[in-house]
DSSP file (Angstrom, degrees, kcal/mol; ACC not computed):
  #  RESIDUE AA STRUCTURE BP1 BP2  ACC     N-H-->O    O-->H-N    N-H-->O    O-->H-N    TCO  KAPPA ALPHA  PHI   PSI    X-CA   Y-CA   Z-CA
    1    1 A M              0   0    0      0, 0.0     2,-0.2     0, 0.0     0, 0.0   0.000 360.0 360.0 360.0 127.2   -3.6   40.2  -24.2
    2    2 A S        -     0   0    0      1,-0.0     2,-0.3     0, 0.0     0, 0.0  -0.597 360.0-120.1 -92.2 150.8   -5.0   36.7  -23.7
    3    3 A K        -     0   0    0     -2,-0.2     2,-0.3     1,-0.0    -1,-0.0  -0.661  24.1-126.8 -85.8 141.3   -3.5   34.0  -21.5
    4    4 A K        -     0   0    0     -2,-0.3     2,-0.4     2,-0.0    -1,-0.0  -0.674  19.6-149.9 -84.0 141.1   -2.5   30.8  -23.1
    5    5 A T        -     0   0    0     -2,-0.3     2,-0.4     2,-0.0     0, 0.0  -0.913   8.0-155.4-111.4 142.5   -3.9   27.6  -21.5
    6    6 A Y        -     0   0    0     -2,-0.4     2,-0.6     2,-0.0    -2,-0.0  -0.920  11.6-135.7-118.5 140.7   -2.0   24.4  -21.6
    7    7 A K        -     0   0    0     -2,-0.4     2,-0.6     2,-0.0    -2,-0.0  -0.848  20.1-151.3 -94.6 124.9   -3.3   20.9  -21.4
    8    8 A V        -     0   0    0     -2,-0.6    -2,-0.0     0, 0.0     0, 0.0  -0.859   5.7-145.4-101.7 122.6   -1.2   18.8  -19.1
    9    9 A A        -     0   0    0     -2,-0.6     2,-0.1     1,-0.1    -2,-0.0  -0.675  24.9-112.4 -84.8 137.1   -1.2   15.0  -19.9
   10   10 A P        -     0   0    0      0, 0.0    -1,-0.1     0, 0.0     3,-0.0  -0.389  30.3-116.0 -67.8 146.4   -1.0   12.8  -16.8
   11   11 A L        -     0   0    0      1,-0.1     2,-0.1    -2,-0.1     0, 0.0  -0.552  34.2-105.0 -78.0 146.5    2.2   10.8  -16.4
   12   12 A P        -     0   0    0      0, 0.0     2,-0.7     0, 0.0    -1,-0.1  -0.456  30.3-117.7 -71.3 145.6    1.9    7.0  -16.6
   13   13 A V        +     0   0    0      1,-0.2     3,-0.2    -2,-0.1     0, 0.0  -0.756  36.5 171.5 -84.0 118.0    2.1    5.1  -13.3
   14   14 A I  S    S+     0   0    0     -2,-0.7     2,-0.4     1,-0.3    -1,-0.2   0.836  75.6  20.0 -94.3 -41.3    5.1    2.8  -13.5
   15   15 A E    >   -     0   0    0      1,-0.1     3,-0.9    50,-0.0    -1,-0.3  -0.918  63.4-170.8-133.0 105.8    5.2    1.6   -9.9
   16   16 A A  T 3  S+     0   0    0     -2,-0.4    -1,-0.1     1,-0.3    -2,-0.0   0.708  84.4  56.2 -70.5 -20.6    1.9    2.0   -8.0
   17   17 A H  T 3  S+     0   0    0     46,-0.1    47,-2.9    15,-0.1    48,-1.9  -0.194  86.3 114.2-106.0  40.7    3.4    1.1   -4.7
   18   18 A A  E <   -a   65   0A   0     -3,-0.9     2,-0.3    45,-0.2    48,-0.2  -0.786  42.2-167.1-114.0 155.1    6.1    3.8   -4.6
   19   19 A A  E     -a   66   0A   0     46,-1.8    48,-2.2    -2,-0.3     2,-0.4  -0.922  17.7-129.1-132.6 159.4    6.8    6.8   -2.5
   20   20 A G  E     -aB  67  31A   0     11,-2.4    11,-2.6    -2,-0.3     2,-0.4  -0.929  21.2-166.9-111.6 136.8    9.1    9.8   -2.8
   21   21 A I  E     -aB  68  30A   0     46,-2.9    48,-2.1    -2,-0.4     2,-0.6  -0.986  11.2-163.6-128.1 129.0   11.4   10.8    0.1
   22   22 A D  E     -aB  69  29A   0      7,-3.0     7,-2.3    -2,-0.4     2,-0.5  -0.949  19.3-153.9-109.9 111.9   13.3   14.1    0.4
   23   23 A V  E     +aB  70  28A   0     46,-2.8    48,-0.5    -2,-0.6    49,-0.3  -0.754  18.9 171.3 -95.2 124.4   16.0   13.6    3.1
   24   24 A G        -     0   0    0      3,-1.3    46,-0.0    -2,-0.5    45,-0.0  -0.682  46.7 -98.6-120.0 178.1   17.3   16.6    5.0
   25   25 A A  S    S+     0   0    0     -2,-0.2     3,-0.1     1,-0.2    21,-0.1   0.864 117.5   8.4 -66.8 -37.5   19.5   17.0    8.0
   26   26 A T  S    S+     0   0    0      1,-0.2    20,-0.9    19,-0.1     2,-0.3   0.512 129.3  40.9-122.7  -9.6   16.7   17.5   10.5
   27   27 A E  E     - C   0  45A   0     18,-0.2    -3,-1.3    19,-0.1     2,-0.4  -0.999  56.7-156.0-146.4 144.1   13.5   16.7    8.6
   28   28 A I  E     -BC  23  44A   0     16,-3.2    16,-2.6    -2,-0.3     2,-0.5  -0.982  10.0-154.9-121.5 128.0   12.4   14.1    6.1
   29   29 A F  E     -BC  22  43A   0     -7,-2.3    -7,-3.0    -2,-0.4     2,-0.4  -0.886  14.0-172.1-104.0 133.9    9.5   14.8    3.7
   30   30 A V  E     -BC  21  42A   0     12,-3.0    12,-2.5    -2,-0.5     2,-0.4  -0.982   8.1-167.6-130.3 135.3    7.6   11.8    2.3
   31   31 A A  E     -BC  20  41A   0    -11,-2.6   -11,-2.4    -2,-0.4    10,-0.2  -0.989   6.3-178.6-125.2 129.1    4.9   11.6   -0.4
   32   32 A V        -     0   0    0      8,-2.6   -13,-0.1    -2,-0.4     5,-0.1  -0.749  48.4 -69.1-113.9 166.2    2.7    8.6   -1.1
   33   33 A P    >   -     0   0    0      0, 0.0     3,-2.3     0, 0.0     4,-0.5  -0.280  48.7-118.8 -55.6 141.9    0.0    8.2   -3.7
   34   34 A A  G >  S+     0   0    0      1,-0.3     3,-0.5     2,-0.2     7,-0.1   0.739 110.6  59.2 -58.3 -26.6   -3.0   10.4   -2.9
   35   35 A D  G 3  S+     0   0    0      1,-0.2    -1,-0.3     5,-0.1     3,-0.1   0.476  94.2  67.6 -83.8   0.6   -5.3    7.4   -2.7
   36   36 A R  G <  S+     0   0    0     -3,-2.3     2,-0.3     1,-0.2    -1,-0.2   0.698 110.7   7.1 -91.7 -21.2   -3.3    5.8    0.1
   37   37 A D    <   -     0   0    0     -3,-0.5    -1,-0.2    -4,-0.5    -5,-0.1  -0.992  63.3-121.6-159.7 151.6   -3.9    8.2    2.9
   38   38 A S  S    S+     0   0    0     -2,-0.3    -1,-0.1     1,-0.3    -4,-0.0   0.731 117.7  40.7 -70.0 -20.0   -5.9   11.3    3.8
   39   39 A E  S    S+     0   0    0      1,-0.1    -1,-0.3    -3,-0.0    -7,-0.0  -0.757  73.3 173.3-124.2  82.4   -2.6   13.1    4.4
   40   40 A P        +     0   0    0      0, 0.0    -8,-2.6     0, 0.0     2,-0.5   0.591  65.0  56.4 -75.2  -9.6   -0.4   11.8    1.5
   41   41 A V  E     +C   31   0A   0    -10,-0.2     2,-0.3    -7,-0.1   -10,-0.2  -0.984  68.9 162.3-122.6 123.7    2.5   14.2    2.2
   42   42 A R  E     -C   30   0A   0    -12,-2.5   -12,-3.0    -2,-0.5     2,-0.4  -0.904  27.7-137.9-134.6 161.8    4.1   14.1    5.7
   43   43 A S  E     -C   29   0A   0     -2,-0.3     2,-0.3   -14,-0.2   -14,-0.2  -0.945  16.6-170.0-121.8 148.0    7.2   15.2    7.4
   44   44 A F  E     -C   28   0A   0    -16,-2.6   -16,-3.2    -2,-0.4     2,-0.1  -0.976  23.2-118.4-134.2 145.5    9.2   13.3   10.0
   45   45 A Q  E     -C   27   0A   0     -2,-0.3   -18,-0.2   -18,-0.2   -19,-0.1  -0.325  31.6-113.4 -74.2 167.6   12.1   14.3   12.2
   46   46 A T  S    S+     0   0    0    -20,-0.9     2,-0.2     4,-0.1   -19,-0.1   0.090  78.0 113.4 -96.1  24.7   15.4   12.4   11.8
   47   47 A F  S  > S-     0   0    0    -21,-0.2     4,-2.5     1,-0.1     3,-0.3  -0.618  80.0-109.2 -92.0 156.9   15.3   10.7   15.2
   48   48 A T  H  > S+     0   0    0      1,-0.2     4,-2.3    -2,-0.2     5,-0.2   0.882 117.2  52.3 -53.0 -47.0   15.0    6.9   15.6
   49   49 A V  H  > S+     0   0    0      1,-0.2     4,-1.7     2,-0.2    -1,-0.2   0.904 112.5  46.0 -58.9 -42.4   11.4    7.1   17.0
   50   50 A E  H  > S+     0   0    0     -3,-0.3     4,-2.5     2,-0.2    -1,-0.2   0.884 110.1  53.3 -68.7 -39.1   10.3    9.3   14.0
   51   51 A L  H  X S+     0   0    0     -4,-2.5     4,-2.3     1,-0.2    -2,-0.2   0.872 108.1  51.2 -64.1 -35.9   12.0    7.0   11.5
   52   52 A E  H  X S+     0   0    0     -4,-2.3     4,-2.3    -5,-0.2    -1,-0.2   0.884 109.2  50.5 -66.6 -38.2   10.2    4.0   13.0
   53   53 A K  H  X S+     0   0    0     -4,-1.7     4,-2.5     2,-0.2    -2,-0.2   0.904 109.6  51.5 -62.9 -41.5    6.9    6.0   12.6
   54   54 A L  H  X S+     0   0    0     -4,-2.5     4,-2.5     2,-0.2    -2,-0.2   0.934 110.6  47.7 -60.3 -47.5    7.8    6.7    9.0
   55   55 A A  H  X S+     0   0    0     -4,-2.3     4,-2.1     1,-0.2    -2,-0.2   0.900 111.9  50.0 -62.2 -41.6    8.5    3.0    8.3
   56   56 A D  H  X S+     0   0    0     -4,-2.3     4,-2.5     2,-0.2    -1,-0.2   0.911 111.0  49.6 -62.5 -42.2    5.2    2.1    9.9
   57   57 A W  H  X S+     0   0    0     -4,-2.5     4,-2.1     2,-0.2    -2,-0.2   0.913 109.2  51.1 -64.6 -42.9    3.3    4.6    7.9
   58   58 A L  H  <>S+     0   0    0     -4,-2.5     5,-2.7     2,-0.2    -1,-0.2   0.900 111.6  47.8 -61.5 -40.0    4.9    3.4    4.6
   59   59 A Q  H ><5S+     0   0    0     -4,-2.1     3,-1.6     3,-0.2    -2,-0.2   0.917 109.9  52.3 -65.1 -42.4    3.9   -0.2    5.5
   60   60 A H  H 3<5S+     0   0    0     -4,-2.5    -2,-0.2     1,-0.3    -1,-0.2   0.865 109.6  49.7 -59.7 -36.3    0.3    1.0    6.3
   61   61 A C  T 3<5S-     0   0    0     -4,-2.1    -1,-0.3    -5,-0.2    -2,-0.2   0.380 115.9-118.6 -84.3   4.0    0.2    2.7    2.9
   62   62 A Q  T < 5 +     0   0    0     -3,-1.6     2,-0.4     1,-0.2    -3,-0.2   0.866  52.7 167.5  60.8  40.6    1.4   -0.5    1.2
   63   63 A I      < +     0   0    0     -5,-2.7    -1,-0.2     1,-0.1   -45,-0.2  -0.731  16.1 167.4 -87.2 130.8    4.6    1.1   -0.1
   64   64 A R        +     0   0    0    -47,-2.9     2,-0.4    -2,-0.4   -46,-0.2   0.567  64.1  39.9-114.9 -18.4    7.2   -1.3   -1.5
   65   65 A T  E     -a   18   0A   0    -48,-1.9   -46,-1.8   -50,-0.1     2,-0.3  -0.988  61.5-169.6-136.5 141.7    9.6    1.0   -3.3
   66   66 A V  E     -a   19   0A   0     -2,-0.4     2,-0.5   -48,-0.2   -46,-0.2  -0.970  14.4-149.8-130.2 150.3   10.9    4.5   -2.5
   67   67 A A  E     -a   20   0A   0    -48,-2.2   -46,-2.9    -2,-0.3     2,-0.3  -0.985  24.0-159.2-114.1 121.6   12.9    7.1   -4.5
   68   68 A M  E     -a   21   0A   0     -2,-0.5     2,-0.4   -48,-0.2   -46,-0.2  -0.772  11.2-167.5-106.1 147.1   15.1    9.2   -2.2
   69   69 A E  E     +a   22   0A   0    -48,-2.1   -46,-2.8    -2,-0.3     2,-0.3  -1.000  15.6 162.1-129.8 130.2   16.6   12.6   -2.9
   70   70 A S  E     -a   23   0A   0     -2,-0.4   -46,-0.1   -48,-0.2    -2,-0.0  -0.980  29.3-160.8-148.1 134.8   19.3   14.0   -0.7
   71   71 A T  S    S+     0   0    0    -48,-0.5     2,-0.2    -2,-0.3   -47,-0.1   0.442  82.2  26.3 -93.8   0.6   21.8   16.8   -1.3
   72   72 A G  S    S-     0   0    0    -49,-0.3     3,-0.4     0, 0.0   -49,-0.1  -0.545 101.4 -78.4-137.5-156.4   24.1   15.7    1.4
   73   73 A V  S >  S+     0   0    0      1,-0.2     3,-1.9    -2,-0.2     6,-0.2   0.181  87.9 112.3 -97.4  15.4   25.2   12.6    3.3
   74   74 A F  T 3   +     0   0    0      1,-0.3    -1,-0.2   -51,-0.2     6,-0.2   0.679  66.2  65.7 -66.9 -17.5   22.2   12.7    5.6
   75   75 A W  T 3  S+     0   0    0     -3,-0.4    -1,-0.3   -52,-0.1    -2,-0.1   0.602  82.2  89.4 -79.4 -11.2   20.8    9.5    4.0
   76   76 A I  S X  S-     0   0    0     -3,-1.9     3,-2.4     1,-0.0     4,-0.4  -0.784  90.1-115.6 -88.3 118.8   23.7    7.5    5.4
   77   77 A P  T 3  S+     0   0    0      0, 0.0    -2,-0.1     0, 0.0    -1,-0.0  -0.284  98.3   9.0 -54.7 130.2   22.9    6.2    8.9
   78   78 A G  T >> S+     0   0    0     -4,-0.1     4,-0.8     1,-0.0     3,-0.5   0.364  92.7 116.6  83.8  -5.3   25.2    7.8   11.5
   79   79 A A  H X>  +     0   0    0     -3,-2.4     4,-0.8     1,-0.2     3,-0.7   0.853  68.7  60.5 -66.0 -33.9   26.7   10.3    9.0
   80   80 A C  H 34 S+     0   0    0     -4,-0.4     3,-0.5     1,-0.3    -1,-0.2   0.845 100.7  54.8 -64.2 -32.1   25.4   13.3   10.9
   81   81 A Q  H <4 S+     0   0    0     -3,-0.5    -1,-0.3     1,-0.2    -2,-0.2   0.783 107.2  51.4 -70.2 -25.4   27.3   12.3   14.0
   82   82 A R  H <<        0   0    0     -4,-0.8    -1,-0.2    -3,-0.7    -2,-0.2   0.615 360.0 360.0 -86.4 -13.5   30.5   12.2   11.9
   83   83 A L     <        0   0    0     -4,-0.8    -1,-0.2    -3,-0.5    -2,-0.1   0.517 360.0 360.0 -72.8 360.0   30.1   15.7   10.4
């Protein structure tokens, strides 16, 4: 039985200066375009110092827009303290 091979077409770039962020309770995963950094996917803790590092990294990578995904209220500043 032979395996089928599929040709995958690249998606068009709509916003070249965008990043994707997955927000969790204790960790945030961030992906920038591969040509912006030698390590284009990073994780950050949800403490202020780490969030400042995340913001600095996004600026260094020339990111102007982000798309966030969160399954809870963790994206709301201070929400974790209220839970």
